[in-house]
py3Dmol code that shows the C-alpha trace and the ligand (Angstrom):
import py3Dmol

protein = """\
ATOM      1  CA  MET A   1      -0.012   0.047   0.013  1.00  0.00           C
ATOM      2  CA  LYS A   2       2.709   2.413   1.068  1.00  0.00           C
ATOM      3  CA  LYS A   3       4.629   1.643  -2.183  1.00  0.00           C
ATOM      4  CA  ILE A   4       1.573   2.357  -4.327  1.00  0.00           C
ATOM      5  CA  LEU A   5       1.022   5.671  -2.491  1.00  0.00           C
ATOM      6  CA  LEU A   6       4.661   6.589  -3.005  1.00  0.00           C
ATOM      7  CA  LEU A   7       4.368   5.749  -6.691  1.00  0.00           C
ATOM      8  CA  LEU A   8       1.200   7.853  -7.054  1.00  0.00           C
ATOM      9  CA  LEU A   9       2.925  10.665  -5.255  1.00  0.00           C
ATOM     10  CA  PHE A  10       5.871  10.343  -7.682  1.00  0.00           C
ATOM     11  CA  ILE A  11       3.640  10.492 -10.676  1.00  0.00           C
ATOM     12  CA  PHE A  12       1.774  13.450  -9.229  1.00  0.00           C
ATOM     13  CA  ILE A  13       5.037  15.333  -8.621  1.00  0.00           C
ATOM     14  CA  PHE A  14       6.435  14.437 -12.000  1.00  0.00           C
ATOM     15  CA  ALA A  15       3.239  15.426 -13.791  1.00  0.00           C
ATOM     16  CA  SER A  16       2.882  18.672 -11.982  1.00  0.00           C
ATOM     17  CA  GLY A  17       6.593  19.345 -12.529  1.00  0.00           C
ATOM     18  CA  GLU A  18       5.877  19.416 -16.198  1.00  0.00           C
ATOM     19  CA  VAL A  19       3.217  22.070 -15.781  1.00  0.00           C
ATOM     20  CA  TYR A  20       4.751  24.126 -13.086  1.00  0.00           C
ATOM     21  CA  ALA A  21       8.348  24.177 -14.176  1.00  0.00           C
ATOM     22  CA  LYS A  22      10.550  26.460 -12.055  1.00  0.00           C
ATOM     23  CA  THR A  23       7.885  26.727  -9.381  1.00  0.00           C
ATOM     24  CA  LYS A  24       9.068  26.960  -5.796  1.00  0.00           C
ATOM     25  CA  ASN A  25       7.838  24.654  -3.052  1.00  0.00           C
ATOM     26  CA  PRO A  26       4.503  26.035  -1.740  1.00  0.00           C
ATOM     27  CA  GLU A  27       5.499  24.762   1.747  1.00  0.00           C
ATOM     28  CA  ASP A  28       8.221  27.360   2.027  1.00  0.00           C
ATOM     29  CA  LEU A  29       5.861  30.311   1.481  1.00  0.00           C
ATOM     30  CA  ALA A  30       5.514  30.948   5.269  1.00  0.00           C
ATOM     31  CA  ILE A  31       9.326  31.347   5.445  1.00  0.00           C
ATOM     32  CA  TRP A  32       9.348  33.679   2.510  1.00  0.00           C
ATOM     33  CA  ILE A  33       6.491  35.797   3.983  1.00  0.00           C
ATOM     34  CA  LYS A  34       8.417  36.101   7.248  1.00  0.00           C
ATOM     35  CA  LYS A  35      11.463  37.520   5.438  1.00  0.00           C
ATOM     36  CA  PHE A  36       9.289  39.666   3.246  1.00  0.00           C
ATOM     37  CA  LYS A  37       7.704  41.296   6.291  1.00  0.00           C
ATOM     38  CA  PHE A  38      11.115  42.629   7.385  1.00  0.00           C
ATOM     39  CA  TYR A  39      11.618  44.078   3.939  1.00  0.00           C
ATOM     40  CA  ALA A  40       8.086  45.590   3.804  1.00  0.00           C
ATOM     41  CA  ALA A  41       8.641  47.140   7.189  1.00  0.00           C
ATOM     42  CA  SER A  42      11.820  48.784   5.832  1.00  0.00           C
ATOM     43  CA  GLN A  43       9.576  50.176   3.060  1.00  0.00           C
ATOM     44  CA  GLY A  44       7.221  51.867   5.516  1.00  0.00           C
ATOM     45  CA  ILE A  45       4.600  49.174   5.956  1.00  0.00           C
ATOM     46  CA  GLU A  46       3.440  48.921   9.596  1.00  0.00           C
ATOM     47  CA  ILE A  47       3.536  45.635  11.423  1.00  0.00           C
ATOM     48  CA  ALA A  48      -0.265  45.799  12.121  1.00  0.00           C
ATOM     49  CA  THR A  49      -0.888  46.154   8.331  1.00  0.00           C
ATOM     50  CA  LEU A  50       1.427  43.258   7.568  1.00  0.00           C
ATOM     51  CA  ASN A  51      -0.132  40.942  10.166  1.00  0.00           C
ATOM     52  CA  ARG A  52      -3.659  41.793   8.910  1.00  0.00           C
ATOM     53  CA  ALA A  53      -2.708  41.383   5.251  1.00  0.00           C
ATOM     54  CA  PHE A  54      -0.929  38.064   5.616  1.00  0.00           C
ATOM     55  CA  ALA A  55      -3.231  36.412   8.205  1.00  0.00           C
ATOM     56  CA  ASN A  56      -4.827  34.046   5.731  1.00  0.00           C
ATOM     57  CA  VAL A  57      -2.603  34.172   2.641  1.00  0.00           C
ATOM     58  CA  GLU A  58      -2.097  30.937   0.848  1.00  0.00           C
ATOM     59  CA  TYR A  59      -0.114  29.899  -2.167  1.00  0.00           C
ATOM     60  CA  LYS A  60      -2.494  29.716  -5.084  1.00  0.00           C
ATOM     61  CA  GLU A  61      -1.400  27.148  -7.648  1.00  0.00           C
ATOM     62  CA  ARG A  62      -4.114  28.307  -9.991  1.00  0.00           C
ATOM     63  CA  ILE A  63      -2.404  31.703 -10.313  1.00  0.00           C
ATOM     64  CA  ILE A  64       0.893  30.113 -11.305  1.00  0.00           C
ATOM     65  CA  SER A  65      -0.841  27.867 -13.892  1.00  0.00           C
ATOM     66  CA  LEU A  66      -2.547  30.953 -15.315  1.00  0.00           C
ATOM     67  CA  ASP A  67       0.797  32.765 -15.395  1.00  0.00           C
ATOM     68  CA  ARG A  68       2.450  29.853 -17.248  1.00  0.00           C
ATOM     69  CA  LYS A  69      -0.275  29.921 -19.878  1.00  0.00           C
ATOM     70  CA  GLN A  70       0.842  33.355 -21.022  1.00  0.00           C
ATOM     71  CA  PRO A  71       0.806  34.433 -23.722  1.00  0.00           C
ATOM     72  CA  GLU A  72      -2.631  33.106 -24.481  1.00  0.00           C
ATOM     73  CA  LYS A  73      -3.073  31.365 -27.842  1.00  0.00           C
ATOM     74  CA  THR A  74      -2.816  33.942 -30.503  1.00  0.00           C
ATOM     75  CA  ILE A  75      -5.993  34.938 -32.244  1.00  0.00           C
ATOM     76  CA  SER A  76      -6.367  37.125 -35.240  1.00  0.00           C
ATOM     77  CA  PHE A  77      -7.393  40.772 -34.893  1.00  0.00           C
ATOM     78  CA  PHE A  78     -10.584  39.953 -36.720  1.00  0.00           C
ATOM     79  CA  GLN A  79     -11.515  37.280 -34.118  1.00  0.00           C
ATOM     80  CA  TYR A  80     -10.580  39.632 -31.294  1.00  0.00           C
ATOM     81  CA  LYS A  81     -12.587  42.450 -32.817  1.00  0.00           C
ATOM     82  CA  LYS A  82     -15.625  40.209 -33.158  1.00  0.00           C
ATOM     83  CA  ASN A  83     -15.413  39.177 -29.479  1.00  0.00           C
ATOM     84  CA  ILE A  84     -15.005  42.721 -28.186  1.00  0.00           C
ATOM     85  CA  LEU A  85     -17.348  44.662 -30.493  1.00  0.00           C
ATOM     86  CA  SER A  86     -20.416  42.563 -29.874  1.00  0.00           C
ATOM     87  CA  LYS A  87     -23.823  44.104 -30.176  1.00  0.00           C
ATOM     88  CA  LYS A  88     -24.403  43.608 -26.557  1.00  0.00           C
ATOM     89  CA  ARG A  89     -21.242  45.418 -25.476  1.00  0.00           C
ATOM     90  CA  ILE A  90     -22.082  48.311 -27.742  1.00  0.00           C
ATOM     91  CA  TYR A  91     -25.659  48.454 -26.412  1.00  0.00           C
ATOM     92  CA  ASP A  92     -24.498  48.131 -22.805  1.00  0.00           C
ATOM     93  CA  GLY A  93     -21.911  50.870 -23.349  1.00  0.00           C
ATOM     94  CA  ARG A  94     -24.415  53.423 -24.634  1.00  0.00           C
ATOM     95  CA  LYS A  95     -26.742  52.557 -21.738  1.00  0.00           C
ATOM     96  CA  PHE A  96     -23.832  52.906 -19.214  1.00  0.00           C
ATOM     97  CA  LEU A  97     -22.872  56.278 -20.676  1.00  0.00           C
ATOM     98  CA  ARG A  98     -26.399  57.589 -20.388  1.00  0.00           C
ATOM     99  CA  LYS A  99     -26.675  56.339 -16.809  1.00  0.00           C
ATOM    100  CA  TYR A 100     -23.557  58.077 -15.661  1.00  0.00           C
ATOM    101  CA  SER A 101     -23.668  60.963 -18.079  1.00  0.00           C
ATOM    102  CA  SER A 102     -23.627  63.658 -15.458  1.00  0.00           C
ATOM    103  CA  VAL A 103     -20.523  62.580 -13.506  1.00  0.00           C
ATOM    104  CA  LEU A 104     -18.764  61.579 -16.769  1.00  0.00           C
ATOM    105  CA  THR A 105     -19.387  65.093 -18.146  1.00  0.00           C
ATOM    106  CA  ASP A 106     -17.686  66.615 -15.087  1.00  0.00           C
ATOM    107  CA  ILE A 107     -14.718  64.288 -15.406  1.00  0.00           C
ATOM    108  CA  SER A 108     -14.422  64.697 -19.157  1.00  0.00           C
ATOM    109  CA  ASP A 109     -14.380  68.503 -18.735  1.00  0.00           C
ATOM    110  CA  LYS A 110     -11.743  68.358 -16.020  1.00  0.00           C
ATOM    111  CA  TYR A 111      -9.278  65.921 -17.734  1.00  0.00           C
ATOM    112  CA  GLY A 112     -10.050  66.541 -21.364  1.00  0.00           C
ATOM    113  CA  VAL A 113     -10.722  62.962 -22.141  1.00  0.00           C
ATOM    114  CA  PRO A 114     -14.075  62.094 -23.899  1.00  0.00           C
ATOM    115  CA  LYS A 115     -16.776  60.214 -22.031  1.00  0.00           C
ATOM    116  CA  HIS A 116     -17.030  57.506 -24.679  1.00  0.00           C
ATOM    117  CA  ILE A 117     -13.314  56.703 -24.419  1.00  0.00           C
ATOM    118  CA  ILE A 118     -13.564  56.222 -20.643  1.00  0.00           C
ATOM    119  CA  VAL A 119     -16.673  54.013 -21.082  1.00  0.00           C
ATOM    120  CA  ALA A 120     -15.071  51.920 -23.816  1.00  0.00           C
ATOM    121  CA  LEU A 121     -11.964  51.296 -21.692  1.00  0.00           C
ATOM    122  CA  LEU A 122     -14.137  50.074 -18.816  1.00  0.00           C
ATOM    123  CA  GLY A 123     -16.203  48.050 -21.249  1.00  0.00           C
ATOM    124  CA  ILE A 124     -13.201  46.130 -22.455  1.00  0.00           C
ATOM    125  CA  GLU A 125     -11.321  45.879 -19.153  1.00  0.00           C
ATOM    126  CA  THR A 126     -14.209  44.648 -16.958  1.00  0.00           C
ATOM    127  CA  ASN A 127     -17.423  44.599 -19.014  1.00  0.00           C
ATOM    128  CA  TYR A 128     -18.408  48.033 -17.477  1.00  0.00           C
ATOM    129  CA  GLY A 129     -17.314  47.036 -14.043  1.00  0.00           C
ATOM    130  CA  THR A 130     -19.232  43.772 -13.873  1.00  0.00           C
ATOM    131  CA  TYR A 131     -16.192  41.488 -13.997  1.00  0.00           C
ATOM    132  CA  MET A 132     -13.233  42.709 -11.956  1.00  0.00           C
ATOM    133  CA  GLY A 133     -11.730  39.258 -11.187  1.00  0.00           C
ATOM    134  CA  SER A 134     -12.226  37.500  -7.944  1.00  0.00           C
ATOM    135  CA  PHE A 135      -8.713  37.004  -6.685  1.00  0.00           C
ATOM    136  CA  ASN A 136      -7.626  38.597  -3.443  1.00  0.00           C
ATOM    137  CA  VAL A 137      -5.010  41.054  -4.621  1.00  0.00           C
ATOM    138  CA  ILE A 138      -2.571  40.475  -1.717  1.00  0.00           C
ATOM    139  CA  GLU A 139      -2.827  36.752  -2.095  1.00  0.00           C
ATOM    140  CA  ALA A 140      -2.296  36.925  -5.900  1.00  0.00           C
ATOM    141  CA  LEU A 141       0.681  39.219  -5.648  1.00  0.00           C
ATOM    142  CA  THR A 142       2.217  37.213  -2.805  1.00  0.00           C
ATOM    143  CA  THR A 143       2.027  34.008  -4.920  1.00  0.00           C
ATOM    144  CA  LEU A 144       3.577  35.762  -7.958  1.00  0.00           C
ATOM    145  CA  ALA A 145       6.240  37.586  -5.875  1.00  0.00           C
ATOM    146  CA  TYR A 146       7.173  34.297  -4.271  1.00  0.00           C
ATOM    147  CA  ASP A 147       7.338  32.527  -7.611  1.00  0.00           C
ATOM    148  CA  SER A 148      10.614  33.029  -9.457  1.00  0.00           C
ATOM    149  CA  ARG A 149       9.422  34.129 -12.936  1.00  0.00           C
ATOM    150  CA  ARG A 150       8.874  37.819 -12.283  1.00  0.00           C
ATOM    151  CA  SER A 151       9.570  38.122  -8.578  1.00  0.00           C
ATOM    152  CA  LYS A 152      11.034  41.595  -8.545  1.00  0.00           C
ATOM    153  CA  PHE A 153       8.124  43.178 -10.464  1.00  0.00           C
ATOM    154  CA  PHE A 154       5.456  41.506  -8.307  1.00  0.00           C
ATOM    155  CA  THR A 155       7.383  42.243  -5.055  1.00  0.00           C
ATOM    156  CA  ALA A 156       7.197  45.960  -5.906  1.00  0.00           C
ATOM    157  CA  GLU A 157       3.530  45.630  -6.785  1.00  0.00           C
ATOM    158  CA  LEU A 158       2.911  43.798  -3.445  1.00  0.00           C
ATOM    159  CA  ILE A 159       4.528  46.705  -1.515  1.00  0.00           C
ATOM    160  CA  ALA A 160       2.306  49.090  -3.360  1.00  0.00           C
ATOM    161  CA  ALA A 161      -0.792  47.019  -2.597  1.00  0.00           C
ATOM    162  CA  LEU A 162       0.111  47.010   1.091  1.00  0.00           C
ATOM    163  CA  LYS A 163       0.449  50.841   1.028  1.00  0.00           C
ATOM    164  CA  ILE A 164      -3.081  51.071  -0.469  1.00  0.00           C
ATOM    165  CA  LEU A 165      -4.400  48.837   2.277  1.00  0.00           C
ATOM    166  CA  GLN A 166      -2.502  50.830   4.950  1.00  0.00           C
ATOM    167  CA  GLU A 167      -3.956  54.085   3.680  1.00  0.00           C
ATOM    168  CA  GLY A 168      -7.400  52.690   4.192  1.00  0.00           C
ATOM    169  CA  HIS A 169      -8.766  53.044   0.692  1.00  0.00           C
ATOM    170  CA  ILE A 170     -10.348  49.533   0.699  1.00  0.00           C
ATOM    171  CA  ASP A 171     -10.845  46.625   3.096  1.00  0.00           C
ATOM    172  CA  LEU A 172      -8.651  43.543   2.645  1.00  0.00           C
ATOM    173  CA  ASP A 173     -11.599  41.315   1.773  1.00  0.00           C
ATOM    174  CA  GLU A 174     -12.897  43.768  -0.815  1.00  0.00           C
ATOM    175  CA  MET A 175      -9.463  44.219  -2.422  1.00  0.00           C
ATOM    176  CA  GLN A 176     -10.265  42.007  -5.421  1.00  0.00           C
ATOM    177  CA  GLY A 177      -8.645  41.815  -8.794  1.00  0.00           C
ATOM    178  CA  SER A 178      -7.350  39.710 -11.632  1.00  0.00           C
ATOM    179  CA  TRP A 179      -4.948  36.817 -11.032  1.00  0.00           C
ATOM    180  CA  ALA A 180      -2.126  39.159 -11.964  1.00  0.00           C
ATOM    181  CA  GLY A 181      -3.153  41.811  -9.392  1.00  0.00           C
ATOM    182  CA  ALA A 182      -4.988  44.300 -11.670  1.00  0.00           C
ATOM    183  CA  MET A 183      -7.532  45.894  -9.434  1.00  0.00           C
ATOM    184  CA  GLY A 184     -11.045  47.242  -9.574  1.00  0.00           C
ATOM    185  CA  GLN A 185     -13.292  48.391 -12.411  1.00  0.00           C
ATOM    186  CA  CYS A 186     -10.452  50.038 -14.290  1.00  0.00           C
ATOM    187  CA  GLN A 187      -7.950  47.214 -13.557  1.00  0.00           C
ATOM    188  CA  PHE A 188      -5.054  49.320 -12.257  1.00  0.00           C
ATOM    189  CA  MET A 189      -1.927  47.664 -10.975  1.00  0.00           C
ATOM    190  CA  PRO A 190      -1.156  48.817  -7.386  1.00  0.00           C
ATOM    191  CA  SER A 191       1.745  50.969  -8.587  1.00  0.00           C
ATOM    192  CA  SER A 192      -0.508  52.760 -11.130  1.00  0.00           C
ATOM    193  CA  PHE A 193      -3.106  53.198  -8.408  1.00  0.00           C
ATOM    194  CA  LEU A 194      -0.584  54.998  -6.167  1.00  0.00           C
ATOM    195  CA  ARG A 195       0.598  57.203  -9.073  1.00  0.00           C
ATOM    196  CA  LEU A 196      -2.599  57.991 -10.887  1.00  0.00           C
ATOM    197  CA  ALA A 197      -5.798  57.002  -9.156  1.00  0.00           C
ATOM    198  CA  VAL A 198      -8.038  59.834  -8.023  1.00  0.00           C
ATOM    199  CA  ASP A 199     -10.541  60.487  -5.073  1.00  0.00           C
ATOM    200  CA  PHE A 200     -12.912  62.440  -7.259  1.00  0.00           C
ATOM    201  CA  ASN A 201     -15.889  62.413  -4.911  1.00  0.00           C
ATOM    202  CA  GLN A 202     -13.523  63.643  -2.115  1.00  0.00           C
ATOM    203  CA  ASP A 203     -14.615  61.289   0.601  1.00  0.00           C
ATOM    204  CA  GLY A 204     -10.969  60.597   1.626  1.00  0.00           C
ATOM    205  CA  LYS A 205     -10.810  57.206  -0.114  1.00  0.00           C
ATOM    206  CA  ILE A 206      -9.712  56.320  -3.634  1.00  0.00           C
ATOM    207  CA  ASP A 207     -12.196  53.561  -4.434  1.00  0.00           C
ATOM    208  CA  ILE A 208     -11.748  52.023  -7.880  1.00  0.00           C
ATOM    209  CA  TRP A 209     -13.844  49.057  -6.885  1.00  0.00           C
ATOM    210  CA  ASN A 210     -17.221  50.645  -6.081  1.00  0.00           C
ATOM    211  CA  THR A 211     -17.217  54.402  -6.547  1.00  0.00           C
ATOM    212  CA  LYS A 212     -17.964  55.396 -10.142  1.00  0.00           C
ATOM    213  CA  ALA A 213     -16.664  58.945  -9.793  1.00  0.00           C
ATOM    214  CA  ASP A 214     -13.328  57.609  -8.606  1.00  0.00           C
ATOM    215  CA  ILE A 215     -13.201  54.933 -11.254  1.00  0.00           C
ATOM    216  CA  PHE A 216     -13.896  57.310 -14.172  1.00  0.00           C
ATOM    217  CA  ALA A 217     -11.567  59.979 -12.942  1.00  0.00           C
ATOM    218  CA  SER A 218      -8.741  57.513 -12.325  1.00  0.00           C
ATOM    219  CA  ALA A 219      -9.045  56.194 -15.898  1.00  0.00           C
ATOM    220  CA  ALA A 220      -9.239  59.766 -17.321  1.00  0.00           C
ATOM    221  CA  ASN A 221      -6.275  60.836 -15.255  1.00  0.00           C
ATOM    222  CA  TYR A 222      -4.251  57.897 -16.388  1.00  0.00           C
ATOM    223  CA  LEU A 223      -4.793  58.964 -20.040  1.00  0.00           C
ATOM    224  CA  LYS A 224      -4.253  62.599 -19.354  1.00  0.00           C
ATOM    225  CA  GLN A 225      -0.901  61.941 -17.527  1.00  0.00           C
ATOM    226  CA  SER A 226       0.041  59.596 -20.418  1.00  0.00           C
ATOM    227  CA  GLY A 227      -0.240  62.432 -22.864  1.00  0.00           C
ATOM    228  CA  TRP A 228      -3.807  62.487 -24.121  1.00  0.00           C
ATOM    229  CA  ARG A 229      -4.534  65.426 -26.395  1.00  0.00           C
ATOM    230  CA  GLU A 230      -7.854  67.065 -25.929  1.00  0.00           C
ATOM    231  CA  GLY A 231      -9.981  67.401 -29.064  1.00  0.00           C
ATOM    232  CA  GLU A 232      -8.019  64.822 -31.085  1.00  0.00           C
ATOM    233  CA  LYS A 233      -9.390  61.514 -32.218  1.00  0.00           C
ATOM    234  CA  TRP A 234      -7.587  58.205 -31.595  1.00  0.00           C
ATOM    235  CA  GLY A 235      -7.456  57.376 -35.372  1.00  0.00           C
ATOM    236  CA  ARG A 236      -9.717  56.106 -38.080  1.00  0.00           C
ATOM    237  CA  LYS A 237     -10.211  53.106 -40.371  1.00  0.00           C
ATOM    238  CA  VAL A 238      -8.983  54.071 -43.818  1.00  0.00           C
ATOM    239  CA  LYS A 239      -8.853  52.969 -47.435  1.00  0.00           C
ATOM    240  CA  VAL A 240      -5.572  52.655 -49.294  1.00  0.00           C
ATOM    241  CA  THR A 241      -6.146  53.607 -52.923  1.00  0.00           C
ATOM    242  CA  LYS A 242      -2.649  53.071 -54.320  1.00  0.00           C
ATOM    243  CA  ALA A 243      -0.177  50.207 -53.830  1.00  0.00           C
ATOM    244  CA  ILE A 244       1.723  51.085 -50.719  1.00  0.00           C
ATOM    245  CA  ASP A 245       5.288  50.315 -49.762  1.00  0.00           C
ATOM    246  CA  LYS A 246       5.041  47.908 -46.824  1.00  0.00           C
ATOM    247  CA  ASN A 247       7.932  49.748 -45.121  1.00  0.00           C
ATOM    248  CA  LEU A 248       5.494  52.570 -44.443  1.00  0.00           C
ATOM    249  CA  LEU A 249       3.344  50.365 -42.202  1.00  0.00           C
ATOM    250  CA  GLY A 250       3.799  50.276 -38.452  1.00  0.00           C
ATOM    251  CA  LEU A 251       3.944  52.533 -35.454  1.00  0.00           C
ATOM    252  CA  LYS A 252       7.634  53.448 -35.951  1.00  0.00           C
ATOM    253  CA  LEU A 253       6.854  55.769 -38.851  1.00  0.00           C
ATOM    254  CA  GLN A 254       4.996  58.967 -37.932  1.00  0.00           C
ATOM    255  CA  LYS A 255       4.108  61.415 -40.695  1.00  0.00           C
ATOM    256  CA  ASP A 256       1.701  64.315 -41.054  1.00  0.00           C
ATOM    257  CA  LEU A 257      -1.631  63.889 -42.834  1.00  0.00           C
ATOM    258  CA  ASN A 258      -0.323  65.548 -46.043  1.00  0.00           C
ATOM    259  CA  TYR A 259       2.061  62.700 -46.389  1.00  0.00           C
ATOM    260  CA  TRP A 260      -0.558  60.027 -46.026  1.00  0.00           C
ATOM    261  CA  ASP A 261      -2.810  61.882 -48.378  1.00  0.00           C
ATOM    262  CA  ALA A 262      -0.043  61.951 -50.937  1.00  0.00           C
ATOM    263  CA  VAL A 263       0.524  58.151 -50.857  1.00  0.00           C
ATOM    264  CA  GLY A 264      -3.200  57.537 -51.426  1.00  0.00           C
ATOM    265  CA  VAL A 265      -4.703  57.068 -47.985  1.00  0.00           C
ATOM    266  CA  ARG A 266      -8.344  58.162 -47.961  1.00  0.00           C
ATOM    267  CA  LYS A 267     -11.265  58.163 -45.515  1.00  0.00           C
ATOM    268  CA  LEU A 268     -13.460  54.995 -45.799  1.00  0.00           C
ATOM    269  CA  ASN A 269     -16.000  56.923 -47.929  1.00  0.00           C
ATOM    270  CA  GLY A 270     -13.225  57.849 -50.358  1.00  0.00           C
ATOM    271  CA  GLN A 271     -12.957  61.464 -49.191  1.00  0.00           C
ATOM    272  CA  ARG A 272      -9.549  63.155 -48.795  1.00  0.00           C
ATOM    273  CA  LEU A 273      -7.993  63.314 -45.303  1.00  0.00           C
ATOM    274  CA  PRO A 274      -8.138  66.671 -43.587  1.00  0.00           C
ATOM    275  CA  THR A 275      -4.675  67.942 -44.383  1.00  0.00           C
ATOM    276  CA  ASP A 276      -4.964  71.283 -42.616  1.00  0.00           C
ATOM    277  CA  ILE A 277      -4.680  69.639 -39.234  1.00  0.00           C
ATOM    278  CA  ASP A 278      -1.187  69.457 -37.712  1.00  0.00           C
ATOM    279  CA  MET A 279      -1.138  65.856 -36.519  1.00  0.00           C
ATOM    280  CA  LYS A 280       1.347  63.006 -36.869  1.00  0.00           C
ATOM    281  CA  ALA A 281      -0.067  59.671 -37.826  1.00  0.00           C
ATOM    282  CA  SER A 282       1.044  56.068 -38.405  1.00  0.00           C
ATOM    283  CA  LEU A 283      -0.551  53.581 -40.762  1.00  0.00           C
ATOM    284  CA  ILE A 284      -1.197  50.098 -39.328  1.00  0.00           C
ATOM    285  CA  GLU A 285      -2.561  47.079 -41.053  1.00  0.00           C
ATOM    286  CA  PHE A 286      -4.263  43.912 -39.781  1.00  0.00           C
ATOM    287  CA  THR A 287      -4.498  40.889 -41.926  1.00  0.00           C
ATOM    288  CA  ASN A 288      -5.262  37.188 -41.490  1.00  0.00           C
ATOM    289  CA  GLY A 289      -4.217  36.368 -44.980  1.00  0.00           C
ATOM    290  CA  LYS A 290      -7.675  36.804 -46.333  1.00  0.00           C
ATOM    291  CA  ASP A 291      -8.993  40.054 -44.936  1.00  0.00           C
ATOM    292  CA  ILE A 292      -7.112  43.308 -44.579  1.00  0.00           C
ATOM    293  CA  GLU A 293      -8.004  46.323 -42.432  1.00  0.00           C
ATOM    294  CA  THR A 294      -5.966  49.483 -42.414  1.00  0.00           C
ATOM    295  CA  TYR A 295      -6.031  52.200 -39.781  1.00  0.00           C
ATOM    296  CA  LEU A 296      -4.421  55.668 -39.568  1.00  0.00           C
ATOM    297  CA  VAL A 297      -3.685  56.225 -35.886  1.00  0.00           C
ATOM    298  CA  TYR A 298      -2.732  59.365 -33.917  1.00  0.00           C
ATOM    299  CA  ASN A 299      -1.118  60.435 -30.742  1.00  0.00           C
ATOM    300  CA  ASN A 300      -4.060  59.392 -28.585  1.00  0.00           C
ATOM    301  CA  TYR A 301      -3.782  55.819 -29.937  1.00  0.00           C
ATOM    302  CA  ARG A 302      -0.269  55.683 -28.574  1.00  0.00           C
ATOM    303  CA  VAL A 303      -1.661  56.900 -25.270  1.00  0.00           C
ATOM    304  CA  ILE A 304      -4.159  54.095 -25.159  1.00  0.00           C
ATOM    305  CA  MET A 305      -1.232  51.717 -25.785  1.00  0.00           C
ATOM    306  CA  LYS A 306       0.354  53.052 -22.572  1.00  0.00           C
ATOM    307  CA  TRP A 307      -2.574  51.551 -20.784  1.00  0.00           C
ATOM    308  CA  ASN A 308      -2.150  48.208 -22.604  1.00  0.00           C
ATOM    309  CA  LYS A 309       0.661  47.719 -25.036  1.00  0.00           C
ATOM    310  CA  SER A 310      -1.375  45.969 -27.641  1.00  0.00           C
ATOM    311  CA  THR A 311      -2.610  47.245 -31.060  1.00  0.00           C
ATOM    312  CA  TYR A 312      -5.560  44.920 -30.802  1.00  0.00           C
ATOM    313  CA  PHE A 313      -6.543  46.498 -27.532  1.00  0.00           C
ATOM    314  CA  ALA A 314      -5.999  50.089 -28.608  1.00  0.00           C
ATOM    315  CA  THR A 315      -7.880  49.669 -31.903  1.00  0.00           C
ATOM    316  CA  ALA A 316     -10.769  47.935 -30.168  1.00  0.00           C
ATOM    317  CA  VAL A 317     -11.023  50.718 -27.559  1.00  0.00           C
ATOM    318  CA  GLY A 318     -11.113  53.233 -30.368  1.00  0.00           C
ATOM    319  CA  LEU A 319     -13.709  51.400 -32.433  1.00  0.00           C
ATOM    320  CA  LEU A 320     -15.889  50.579 -29.415  1.00  0.00           C
ATOM    321  CA  SER A 321     -15.697  54.279 -28.259  1.00  0.00           C
ATOM    322  CA  ASP A 322     -16.861  55.362 -31.767  1.00  0.00           C
ATOM    323  CA  LYS A 323     -19.772  52.911 -31.650  1.00  0.00           C
ATOM    324  CA  ILE A 324     -20.848  54.139 -28.179  1.00  0.00           C
ATOM    325  CA  ASN A 325     -20.619  57.776 -29.317  1.00  0.00           C
ATOM    326  CA  GLN A 326     -22.844  57.239 -32.401  1.00  0.00           C
TER     327      GLN A 326
END
"""
ligand_1 = """\
1
CA
Ca -13.624 58.581 -3.203
"""
view = py3Dmol.view(width=600, height=400)
view.addModel(protein, "pdb")
view.setStyle({"model": 0}, {"cartoon": {"style": "trace"}})
view.addModel(ligand_1, "xyz")
view.setStyle({"model": 1}, {"stick": {}})
view.zoomTo()
view.show()
């Protein structure tokens, strides 16, 4: 019997070793936390905060397995766009914008970021705040900081998360987020929260989990501080009317609209681009071998990419915001 158990255990360890390569022994987490507490204390986290935060923290294997699955299987832009720009998401976005129109207007006026851009970001991040992730942020970040893959990054985020807890913005149990520690309805990492989140309703707490004013203002402030230009669009889908040198494609090249007009880029309806506006633009193309879509993108598109460094994401935010604004 003992031998069989031992064999089963061996198979289990072997099998899981395949999946969780380079994972540390979960049993040693308690020792790691003990050492980490000293470091955190040196970074200004009080003992009471540390004891409260780590009272029930456990190693979550599920988080490591999610981390090892990155990057997710690649899908084409067309499939991604189809998923994101569903009729329901567009409908829900318009409804959401109407519902919170008053506070969104105040925030849009203050930060110079359009309401429909803020709404589109939340629509893609958390389906308008309805899915924030159900991991406890301290537990998720502890697991990832303890793990060896990106320990330094997640250790810094864990310190930031403890500061947020210590400042009393949110209760430990309510501090929920994604498996990677992105928090609240706008999915800010703790370090972004400390840098850019805003207490817009001035109740003394920055609450990006439940308070719409704080959520919207934090998102708008993120974009403003990342260089959002008021009054400019993110970009537009275009038509290319002449054969174009493929070297002109991509975000590296930035030219004014006159240049793109000269090489044959037109609005979708065939009209000329507005060449009297002083704006730099890049031409990007998505293709799956069968379909091609081309977009002319401006400064604010690059700003959206500072939120999430993905052309799929930035284009989908732009397109969804246009749909919501129609
Ligand atoms: Ca507040």
